[in-house]
DOPATI-71274 format. One line per field, with one value per residue (C-alpha): residue in one letter; z, x, y. Coordinates in nm, 3 decimals, decimal comma. Layout:
code = c(A;...)
zz = c(Z;...)
xx = c(X;...)
yy = c(Y;...)
END
This chain:
code = c(M;T;A;R;A;Q;G;T;R;R;G;G;R;R;Q;M;R;S;E;R;A;G;G;K;K;H;G;R;G;L;P;N;P;V;Y;T;R;L;K;N;P;Y;T;P;I;E;Q;F;S;V;D;H;I;E;A;I;H;T;T;S;L;T;I;L;E;E;I;G;I;R;V;L;N;D;E;A;R;T;I;F;K;D;A;G;A;D;V;D;E;S;T;L;H;V;R;L;D;R;D;M;L;L;A;A;I;S;T;A;P;R;E;V;K;L;H;S;R;N;P;A;R;D;V;T;I;G;G;P;N;V;A;V;A;T;V;G;G;P;P;N;I;S;D;M;D;G;G;R;R;P;G;T;L;A;D;F;A;N;L;A;R;L;A;Q;S;F;D;V;V;H;V;L;G;P;M;V;E;P;M;D;L;E;P;S;V;R;H;L;D;S;T;L;A;M;L;T;L;T;E;K;I;P;F;V;Y;S;R;G;R;E;A;V;A;D;A;V;E;M;I;R;I;S;R;G;L;T;Q;D;A;L;E;R;E;P;S;C;F;T;V;V;N;A;N;S;P;L;Q;L;D;V;P;M;S;K;G;V;I;D;F;A;R;M;G;Q;L;M;I;L;T;P;F;T;L;A;G;A;M;A;P;V;S;L;A;G;A;L;A;Q;Q;N;A;E;A;L;S;G;I;C;L;A;Q;L;T;N;P;G;C;P;V;A;Y;G;G;F;T;S;N;V;D;M;K;S;G;A;P;A;F;G;T;P;E;Y;V;K;A;A;F;A;T;G;Q;L;A;R;R;Y;G;L;P;W;R;S;S;N;V;N;A;S;N;A;P;D;A;Q;S;A;Y;E;S;Q;M;A;L;W;G;A;L;M;G;G;A;Q;F;I;M;H;G;A;G;W;L;E;G;G;L;T;A;S;Y;E;K;F;I;I;D;V;E;M;L;Q;G;F;A;K;L;F;Q;P;E;P;C;D;D;G;A;L;G;L;D;A;I;R;E;V;G;P;G;G;H;Y;F;G;A;A;H;T;L;E;R;Y;E;T;A;F;H;E;P;L;L;A;D;W;R;N;Y;E;N;W;Q;E;D;G;A;R;D;A;T;W;R;A;N;R;I;Y;K;E;T;L;A;N;F;E;A;P;A;L;D;P;G;V;R;Q;E;L;E;E;F;V;A;K;R;R;A;A;G;G;A;D;L;E;S)
zz = c(-0,078;-0,310;-0,358;-0,183;0,147;0,101;-0,019;0,327;0,421;0,470;0,137;-0,121;-0,191;0,072;-0,031;-0,421;-0,331;-0,140;-0,421;-0,575;-0,361;-0,324;-0,719;-0,794;-1,202;-1,170;-1,163;-0,879;-0,652;-0,881;-0,670;-0,665;-0,773;-0,595;-0,245;-0,375;-0,506;-0,254;-0,334;-0,117;-0,273;-0,016;0,041;0,422;0,695;0,835;1,265;1,322;1,059;0,905;1,105;1,424;1,199;1,148;1,518;1,656;1,314;1,490;1,809;1,682;1,594;1,895;2,070;1,871;1,885;2,238;2,433;2,188;2,111;2,353;2,138;2,239;1,973;1,896;1,502;1,484;1,714;1,463;1,204;1,347;1,437;1,083;0,929;1,194;1,462;1,873;2,024;2,378;2,419;2,794;2,841;2,451;2,398;1,965;1,932;1,550;1,370;1,178;0,904;0,830;0,974;0,700;0,409;0,501;0,515;0,222;0,001;0,088;-0,163;-0,145;-0,244;-0,232;-0,433;-0,220;-0,419;-0,368;-0,597;-0,765;-0,940;-0,910;-0,508;-0,569;-0,306;-0,322;-0,039;-0,100;-0,231;-0,260;-0,191;0,031;0,208;0,525;0,699;0,975;1,336;1,453;1,744;2,002;2,226;2,274;2,038;2,126;1,975;2,142;2,152;2,347;2,495;2,572;2,555;2,434;2,052;1,857;1,466;1,413;1,464;1,308;0,987;1,033;1,061;0,717;0,581;0,666;0,524;0,176;0,158;0,158;-0,046;0,132;0,363;0,127;0,409;0,663;1,011;1,250;1,362;1,692;1,819;1,815;2,196;2,110;1,968;2,141;1,970;1,856;1,523;1,544;1,305;1,090;1,102;1,042;0,764;0,656;0,692;0,511;0,237;0,145;0,271;0,125;-0,196;0,048;0,186;0,479;0,739;0,876;1,297;1,403;1,608;1,624;1,293;1,243;1,248;0,998;0,720;0,795;0,699;0,392;0,288;0,267;0,108;-0,145;-0,191;-0,263;-0,541;-0,705;-0,728;-0,635;-0,344;-0,631;-0,746;-0,371;-0,282;-0,660;-0,529;-0,187;-0,124;0,289;0,563;0,930;1,226;1,425;1,757;1,931;2,316;2,406;2,554;2,306;2,302;2,010;2,173;2,011;1,852;1,711;1,589;1,395;1,234;1,093;0,971;0,830;0,623;0,538;0,415;0,250;0,105;0,248;0,380;0,791;0,967;1,221;1,484;1,857;2,118;2,191;2,479;2,573;2,969;2,983;2,756;2,600;2,707;2,814;2,603;2,205;2,076;2,306;2,230;1,869;1,918;2,008;1,814;1,514;1,653;1,701;1,381;1,247;1,432;1,390;0,969;0,950;1,021;0,742;0,509;0,674;0,644;0,251;0,136;-0,136;0,113;0,155;0,464;0,641;0,882;1,149;1,385;1,697;1,942;2,177;2,551;2,903;3,146;3,363;3,605;3,578;3,334;3,084;2,705;2,560;2,141;1,927;2,108;2,000;2,083;1,921;1,598;1,621;1,661;1,343;1,155;1,282;1,205;0,823;0,818;0,934;0,709;0,434;0,511;0,465;0,179;0,347;0,295;0,700;0,855;1,090;1,281;1,322;1,743;2,012;2,394;2,427;2,598;2,373;2,001;2,115;2,067;2,198;2,008;1,639;1,758;1,859;1,581;1,354;1,528;1,490;1,128;1,049;1,203;0,995;0,631;0,620;0,754;0,475;0,608;0,307;0,558;0,828;1,047;1,298;1,014;1,121;1,474;1,750;2,084;2,442;2,343;2,129;2,382;2,186;1,823;1,795;1,514;1,535;1,525;1,217;1,036;1,210;1,121;0,691;0,727;0,841;0,550;0,323;0,387;0,381;0,023;-0,138;0,025;-0,216;-0,524;-0,749;-0,818;-1,166;-1,235;-1,610;-1,753;-1,648;-1,307;-1,266;-1,386;-1,478;-1,733;-1,423;-1,225;-1,525;-1,530;-1,131;-1,129;-0,799;-0,514;-0,699;-0,629;-0,785;-0,745;-1,085;-1,270;-1,533;-1,391;-1,085;-1,252;-1,454;-1,164;-0,892;-0,825;-0,791;-0,682;-0,336;-0,161;0,014;0,361;0,451;0,859;0,840;0,895;0,754;0,832;1,032;1,336;1,307;1,061;1,268;1,594;1,354;1,288;1,638;1,731;1,642;1,711;1,503;1,684;1,642;1,257;1,254;1,426;1,164;0,884;1,026;1,069;0,700;0,551;0,695;0,654;0,257;0,193;-0,070;-0,083;-0,383;-0,596;-0,499;-0,718;-0,605;-0,601;-0,410;-0,200;-0,105;-0,103;0,147;0,371;0,326;0,426;0,746;0,858;0,849;1,027;1,263;1,287;1,326;1,698;1,497;1,526;1,776;1,894;2,052;1,709)
xx = c(-1,902;-2,215;-2,486;-2,731;-2,523;-2,499;-2,826;-2,944;-2,962;-3,253;-3,488;-3,461;-3,162;-2,923;-3,029;-2,934;-2,569;-2,506;-2,604;-2,340;-2,057;-2,144;-2,082;-2,443;-2,334;-2,082;-2,350;-2,585;-2,340;-2,005;-1,732;-1,665;-1,299;-1,272;-1,274;-1,136;-0,812;-0,697;-0,337;-0,163;0,011;0,242;0,558;0,589;0,632;0,978;0,996;1,424;1,720;1,869;2,134;1,849;1,654;1,991;2,081;1,737;1,828;2,156;2,035;1,771;2,043;2,284;1,923;1,899;2,234;2,345;1,970;1,785;1,411;1,306;1,107;0,850;0,836;1,058;1,037;1,070;1,367;1,521;1,432;1,684;1,926;1,953;2,024;2,310;2,127;2,284;2,013;2,003;1,759;1,783;1,657;1,495;1,659;1,779;2,046;2,051;2,365;2,319;2,426;2,192;1,895;1,937;2,002;1,686;1,528;1,616;1,421;1,075;0,899;0,815;0,424;0,200;-0,115;-0,419;-0,686;-1,076;-1,282;-1,389;-1,121;-1,226;-1,131;-0,820;-0,596;-0,208;-0,047;0,354;0,423;0,113;-0,190;-0,359;-0,557;-0,767;-0,949;-1,240;-1,184;-0,999;-1,101;-1,287;-1,463;-1,774;-1,976;-2,182;-2,471;-2,705;-2,955;-2,807;-2,522;-2,231;-2,273;-2,033;-1,972;-2,224;-2,187;-2,465;-2,265;-2,025;-2,203;-2,362;-2,013;-1,934;-2,243;-2,140;-1,770;-1,904;-2,102;-1,881;-1,619;-1,369;-1,270;-1,116;-1,009;-1,163;-1,047;-1,148;-1,424;-1,570;-1,549;-1,835;-1,850;-2,129;-1,961;-1,746;-1,323;-1,351;-1,583;-1,579;-1,306;-1,535;-1,872;-1,710;-1,498;-1,825;-1,994;-1,708;-1,689;-2,063;-2,160;-1,884;-1,582;-1,321;-1,009;-1,093;-0,835;-0,759;-0,613;-0,332;-0,500;-0,362;-0,276;-0,588;-0,820;-0,606;-0,573;-0,951;-1,054;-0,769;-0,925;-1,264;-1,091;-0,967;-1,323;-1,464;-1,207;-1,181;-0,826;-0,582;-0,368;-0,033;-0,271;-0,409;0,009;0,151;-0,170;-0,250;-0,584;-0,630;-0,368;-0,345;-0,164;0,073;0,156;0,511;0,453;0,650;0,898;1,126;0,919;0,721;0,487;0,410;0,062;0,225;0,537;0,314;0,147;0,437;0,540;0,234;0,113;0,485;0,461;0,089;0,209;0,006;0,044;0,166;0,155;0,430;0,317;0,477;0,258;0,472;0,305;0,623;0,648;0,469;0,616;0,906;1,094;0,915;1,134;0,983;1,358;1,379;1,061;1,094;1,396;1,256;0,971;1,172;1,356;1,065;0,916;1,210;1,303;0,956;0,984;1,257;1,159;0,889;1,162;1,375;1,075;0,980;1,176;1,027;0,663;0,476;0,503;0,451;0,593;0,311;0,398;0,154;0,378;0,214;0,244;0,080;-0,119;0,131;-0,095;-0,333;-0,113;-0,414;-0,334;-0,302;-0,414;-0,388;-0,157;0,122;0,365;0,173;0,146;0,519;0,556;0,378;0,633;0,943;0,769;0,719;1,086;1,209;0,976;1,070;1,451;1,381;1,177;0,905;0,507;0,407;0,099;-0,065;-0,398;-0,691;-0,765;-0,823;-0,883;-1,263;-1,554;-1,773;-1,834;-1,841;-1,586;-1,260;-1,266;-1,324;-1,033;-0,802;-0,896;-0,828;-0,469;-0,447;-0,453;-0,328;-0,038;-0,051;-0,137;0,064;0,317;0,327;0,139;-0,006;-0,242;-0,433;-0,615;-0,902;-0,990;-1,366;-1,513;-1,231;-1,352;-1,272;-0,894;-0,975;-1,213;-1,513;-1,632;-1,869;-2,157;-2,158;-1,795;-1,780;-1,979;-1,832;-1,432;-1,592;-1,700;-1,314;-1,205;-1,376;-1,228;-0,913;-0,984;-1,094;-0,767;-0,565;-0,770;-0,548;-0,644;-0,706;-0,473;-0,545;-0,731;-1,063;-1,010;-0,832;-1,152;-1,027;-1,327;-1,547;-1,348;-1,412;-1,742;-1,830;-1,600;-1,539;-1,834;-2,036;-2,094;-2,024;-2,327;-2,482;-2,204;-2,148;-1,842;-2,023;-2,334;-2,071;-1,918;-2,144;-2,291;-1,975;-1,722;-1,686;-1,691;-2,008;-2,044;-2,160;-2,251;-2,211;-2,525;-2,425;-2,766;-2,807;-2,880;-3,296;-3,352;-3,128;-3,275;-3,615;-3,542;-3,464;-3,123;-2,938;-2,631;-2,338;-2,375;-2,729;-2,747;-2,412;-2,682;-2,945;-2,717;-2,584;-2,921;-3,066;-2,706;-2,827;-3,212;-3,064;-2,809;-2,796;-2,468;-2,281;-2,354;-2,173;-2,206;-2,445;-2,199;-1,939;-2,190;-2,256;-1,932;-1,846;-2,167;-2,105;-1,720;-1,768;-2,084;-1,817;-1,556;-1,854;-1,943;-1,561;-1,514;-1,380;-1,021;-0,834;-0,682;-0,354;-0,238)
yy = c(1,040;0,846;1,040;0,846;0,956;1,365;1,359;1,313;1,696;1,912;1,958;2,236;2,388;2,272;1,942;2,037;2,159;1,894;1,674;1,858;1,804;1,434;1,330;1,252;1,341;1,087;0,804;0,616;0,458;0,547;0,688;1,044;1,098;1,431;1,150;0,874;0,923;1,220;1,315;1,562;1,821;1,958;1,967;1,817;2,012;1,883;1,902;1,868;1,969;1,679;1,651;1,585;1,318;1,176;1,207;1,007;0,717;0,694;0,654;0,388;0,154;0,199;0,092;-0,265;-0,326;-0,245;-0,305;-0,525;-0,590;-0,889;-1,153;-1,343;-1,610;-1,894;-1,862;-1,518;-1,534;-1,812;-1,586;-1,350;-1,591;-1,700;-1,363;-1,301;-1,141;-1,203;-1,368;-1,452;-1,720;-1,711;-1,352;-1,359;-1,035;-1,036;-0,777;-0,669;-0,561;-0,203;-0,329;-0,653;-0,461;-0,142;-0,392;-0,577;-0,307;-0,207;-0,443;-0,272;-0,152;0,243;0,199;-0,017;-0,128;-0,255;-0,375;-0,374;-0,656;-0,322;-0,165;0,176;0,128;0,061;0,231;0,309;0,403;0,573;0,826;1,137;0,907;0,940;0,671;0,704;0,422;0,384;0,396;0,083;-0,210;0,001;-0,262;0,049;0,236;0,533;0,743;0,996;0,780;0,518;0,607;0,475;0,042;-0,283;-0,270;-0,535;-0,730;-0,468;-0,209;-0,327;-0,395;-0,004;0,131;-0,086;0,048;0,384;0,339;0,210;0,550;0,845;0,799;1,033;0,689;0,410;0,125;-0,033;-0,047;-0,308;-0,046;-0,182;-0,491;-0,734;-0,810;-1,021;-1,314;-1,559;-1,451;-1,751;-1,648;-1,308;-1,260;-1,493;-1,279;-0,941;-1,062;-1,163;-0,802;-0,591;-0,857;-0,794;-0,485;-0,314;-0,311;-0,118;-0,283;-0,479;-0,516;-0,861;-0,903;-1,061;-1,284;-1,644;-1,768;-1,968;-1,653;-1,505;-1,768;-1,777;-1,397;-1,413;-1,695;-1,498;-1,203;-1,437;-1,619;-1,237;-1,144;-1,496;-1,548;-1,833;-1,828;-1,754;-1,447;-1,282;-1,279;-1,067;-0,870;-0,699;-0,712;-0,659;-0,543;-0,579;-0,302;-0,486;-0,283;-0,358;-0,340;-0,050;-0,038;-0,252;-0,596;-0,793;-1,039;-1,407;-1,313;-0,914;-1,170;-1,396;-1,170;-1,010;-1,339;-1,451;-1,115;-1,134;-1,479;-1,416;-1,099;-0,848;-0,464;-0,559;-0,176;-0,158;0,051;0,127;0,223;0,478;0,718;0,967;0,952;0,621;0,360;0,575;0,911;1,199;1,381;1,420;1,303;0,998;0,874;0,884;0,708;0,450;0,370;0,424;0,129;-0,088;0,019;-0,076;-0,465;-0,540;-0,399;-0,579;-0,941;-0,873;-0,836;-1,124;-1,338;-1,248;-1,021;-0,710;-0,764;-0,454;-0,313;0,030;0,223;0,268;0,595;0,681;0,855;1,119;1,189;1,091;1,358;1,378;1,485;1,115;0,934;0,919;0,952;1,262;1,314;1,581;1,742;1,989;1,732;1,491;1,675;1,728;1,373;1,307;1,558;1,408;1,010;1,158;1,280;0,908;0,685;0,879;0,883;0,427;0,543;0,381;0,435;0,539;0,529;0,783;0,857;1,084;1,071;1,239;1,167;1,319;1,152;1,283;1,396;1,749;2,084;1,907;1,593;1,826;2,024;1,752;1,507;1,856;1,905;1,554;1,466;1,858;1,680;1,327;1,506;1,829;1,576;1,384;1,075;0,862;0,593;0,714;0,490;0,570;0,849;0,839;0,778;0,752;0,847;0,817;0,768;0,434;0,325;0,408;0,432;0,670;0,750;1,074;1,129;0,930;1,227;1,536;1,293;1,318;1,657;1,717;1,465;1,631;1,979;1,869;1,624;2,019;2,117;1,881;2,007;2,168;2,597;2,667;3,031;3,044;3,400;3,249;3,208;3,562;3,746;4,041;4,107;4,062;4,300;4,525;4,455;4,506;4,788;4,946;5,008;4,728;4,361;4,004;3,844;3,883;3,912;3,646;3,527;3,440;3,299;3,062;2,931;2,980;2,604;2,449;2,745;2,683;2,335;2,215;2,059;1,773;1,889;2,266;2,443;2,817;2,981;3,309;3,292;3,372;3,108;2,818;2,906;2,874;2,532;2,421;2,555;2,191;2,199;1,969;1,687;1,624;1,677;1,439;1,206;1,241;1,237;0,910;0,753;0,861;0,740;0,358;0,439;0,481;0,207;-0,001;-0,259;-0,292;-0,571;-0,879;-1,167;-1,476;-1,765;-1,558;-1,463;-1,788;-2,004;-1,685;-1,820;-2,151;-2,119;-1,930;-2,180;-2,499;-2,324;-2,153;-2,561;-2,680;-2,451;-2,109;-2,014;-2,188;-1,776;-1,946;-2,116)
END
């Protein structure tokens, strides 16, 4: 994160420590490399044997060949049919030959580079690289002061400011729905906020071709590129959710096609909840997830071979007593481990999520999110959606949870850093100096290293009980509330060429005057 955001901690020694942790030495506003370029050094945890992964793979292909997927969009069915798929126009079912499917998927790139208007903020999806996005799309916003309420454009902009302020967040999700704006113009103001308040990679909703075209044109303007150049340099992404079980609806199909043609990243993510929209058994839910993901990725590659895509995994379970979605469960973690295995089998970068089902930024939200992050990152995920701010199973974006998540993400970022094991790190001279029964506080080895030896938290309070109580006995949620407010108060937007800003504002005004986008287009 930047020095401005880290400097919101309490003064004195604690503020000095947080400034060091935040990378002040890198200069005002410059990205901190510890957080900006995350690389996971660990071998992914695997849930299933190779034989079991092959069984899931084979079952997925059988699903697509024998049952098929319902495709509601005429153009998508035509693309499939022209490639040799069996298309039943009476049922809208598309059955995919496995050889054709696998040949199409093989054209997808193993890595995707997303380009920012600031090259220091470019993001690579794939390999050991890890990119983290904000929360995406809840209709509600919450904090300790105002409670749960409908999201607004002001809230959307504030979450964009927070995203820009913390380097461990690399990509913008759709954050929160600006419910105070008409749907036909919502994409214009939200895209303008993303492009003027941040340098992070923006998200574009697949909500009709006019809306997609508007947003991508604004992104082109912000980067000063020609259309051809933008297609060569992916600069945004979308998420397409299959309508589980086994269906691609009209707007999602259009989203796959549009992003493939524009050369921008499309993440195909089935919403497979075991016991509700997928079989109750984990292996069965994963076989269905895999079939749905592969069918959408196949459509993208048939539309434009070699276009950037990613495999999205979101398999979890439901509470069988109420039917409510559950997240951060052991089943969710196992599904994440297995999803990584499947994505690697096809050579595709893959997306997971930081999710929880708690209704408040409390202990449940933290431990469920920690479980979800552990499953994603230790399973080898390269793109983390909903990385900061998700609450209530995705119905609410929380300011306090955003800060709690940043705390956890920074911990993982530190975990990913290499640990030296040279003569200095082994500390034999220090052990000789201190000897039996001594302590290391005053040792030369300690004095040389103490300022940077350990990770400095953003949120945690490590004082003893008496000092904590004397200072008001504030818990982590209260501290997160304070940090988010101080971060916003100290926010400075990144520089943007005045001519570019004017062109963006004029484009928005023109499209708004024309009535915005036809979301049915």
